[in-house]
C-alpha positions in Angstrom: 353.7 269.9 205.3 351.7 267.5 203.2 352.0 263.7 203.6 353.4 263.9 200.3 356.8 265.7 201.8 357.9 262.2 203.1 357.8 261.0 199.6 359.4 263.9 198.6 362.4 263.2 200.9 362.7 259.9 199.8 363.5 261.3 196.2 366.3 263.2 197.8 369.6 261.9 195.8 371.4 259.3 198.2 369.0 259.6 200.9 367.2 256.1 200.3 370.9 255.1 200.3 371.7 256.4 203.3 368.4 254.7 204.7 369.1 251.6 203.4 372.7 251.8 204.9 371.4 252.6 208.3 369.1 249.8 208.3 371.3 247.2 207.0 374.2 248.6 209.6 371.9 248.5 212.5 370.6 244.8 211.4 374.4 243.7 211.2 375.3 245.2 214.5 372.2 243.5 216.3 372.4 240.1 214.4 376.6 240.0 215.0 376.0 241.0 218.9 373.3 238.5 219.3 374.9 235.6 217.6 378.1 236.2 219.5 376.5 236.5 222.7 374.9 233.0 222.2 378.0 231.7 221.1 380.2 233.3 223.9 377.9 231.5 226.1 377.6 228.2 224.3 381.5 228.1 223.9 382.6 229.5 227.5 380.1 227.1 229.2 382.4 224.6 228.3 385.1 226.5 230.0 382.9 227.5 232.8 383.1 231.1 231.6 379.8 231.5 229.6 378.0 234.3 231.7 381.6 235.9 231.9 382.0 236.2 228.2 378.3 237.3 227.8 378.9 240.3 230.1 381.7 241.2 228.6 380.2 241.1 225.0 377.9 243.7 226.2 380.6 245.9 227.5 382.7 245.5 224.5 379.6 246.5 222.5 379.1 249.6 224.6 382.8 250.7 225.2 383.6 252.0 221.5 380.6 254.6 222.1 382.2 255.8 225.0 385.7 256.0 224.2 385.5 257.1 220.4 382.4 259.1 220.0 384.4 262.6 220.6 386.9 261.4 218.0 384.3 260.4 215.8 382.5 263.8 215.8 385.6 265.5 215.0 386.3 263.2 212.4 383.0 264.1 210.8 383.6 267.6 211.1 387.2 267.6 209.7 386.2 265.8 206.7 383.7 265.2 204.4 380.8 263.5 205.9 380.3 261.4 202.8 383.7 260.5 202.5 383.7 259.3 206.3 380.5 257.5 205.9 382.0 255.5 203.0 385.2 254.7 204.7 383.5 253.5 207.5 381.1 251.2 205.8 384.2 249.7 203.9 385.7 249.1 207.4 382.5 247.4 208.4 383.0 245.1 205.3 386.6 244.3 206.4 385.8 243.8 210.1 382.7 241.2 209.1 385.3 239.3 206.9 387.6 239.0 210.3 384.4 237.7 212.0 383.9 235.3 209.6 387.4 234.0 210.3 386.7 234.3 214.0 383.2 232.1 213.4 385.3 229.7 211.5 388.0 229.2 214.3 385.4 229.1 216.8 387.5 231.4 219.1 385.3 233.0 221.8 387.9 236.0 222.2 388.4 236.6 218.5 384.6 236.7 218.4 384.8 239.2 221.0 387.4 241.4 219.5 385.6 241.6 216.3 382.5 242.8 218.1 384.5 245.6 219.7 385.9 246.5 216.3 382.1 246.4 214.8 381.1 248.8 217.5 383.9 250.9 216.7 383.1 251.3 213.2 379.3 252.2 214.2 380.6 254.5 216.5 382.2 256.4 213.8 379.2 255.7 211.6 376.8 257.9 213.6 377.9 261.3 213.9 378.6 261.4 209.9 375.5 260.2 209.3 373.5 262.7 211.7 375.9 265.3 210.3 375.1 265.1 206.9 371.5 265.4 206.9 371.4 269.0 207.5 373.8 269.3 204.8 371.2 267.4 202.4 368.0 268.8 203.7 366.5 272.3 204.7 365.6 273.0 208.0 361.9 272.7 207.4 362.5 269.2 206.5 365.3 268.0 208.7 363.1 266.7 211.6 361.2 264.4 209.2 364.5 263.0 208.0 365.7 262.5 211.3 362.7 260.6 211.7 362.9 258.5 208.9 366.6 257.7 209.8 365.6 256.9 213.2 362.8 254.3 211.9 365.5 252.8 210.0 367.2 251.9 213.0 364.6 251.1 215.7 362.8 248.6 212.8 365.7 246.4 213.5 365.7 247.0 217.4 362.0 246.3 217.3 362.2 243.2 215.2 364.8 242.0 217.6 363.0 242.3 220.9 360.0 240.4 219.2 
C-alpha cells in the first residue's frame, strides 16, 4: 500500500466521524478524570480525606472496565455496532450533564459517581468501536484503520502527560 492509502481510509464514509468521536471521547474522559481528581483532593483535604478520594477516583475509573467489558462485548455482538456507538455516546452526554450538576453542587461523592458512570460508558464504547472496523474495512486496510484509531486515543494521552 502507498502512503495515499491513509488518505483513502479517511475518505471512507463515517470513519472520520468515528475518529473524531474517539478523540473527543478520550479527551473528555481524561479531562474529567483529572479535574475530578484535583477537586477530590482539594475538597477532600478540608475533610482530611484528600488522598483517599484520589485513590478512589483512580479505582472508580478502572473498575467499569473490569466489571463490564464482557457485557460490553456481548452487547456489541448482539446489536448493530453503529446503534451501540450512538446509544453509548448519547449516554455520555447525559452523564456529562450529571457531571455539570455535581460540579455545581461541589459534591466529591457525586463527582466520583459520575466518574464511574463516565468510565462505564467508555467501557461499553470500546468493543463496538473495535468491532465495527472489520465491518467497514477489508482485512488489508484493517491494521492502518486500527492505527489511526489508536492515534486518536493516544494523542490525548500524550498531551495529558506533557
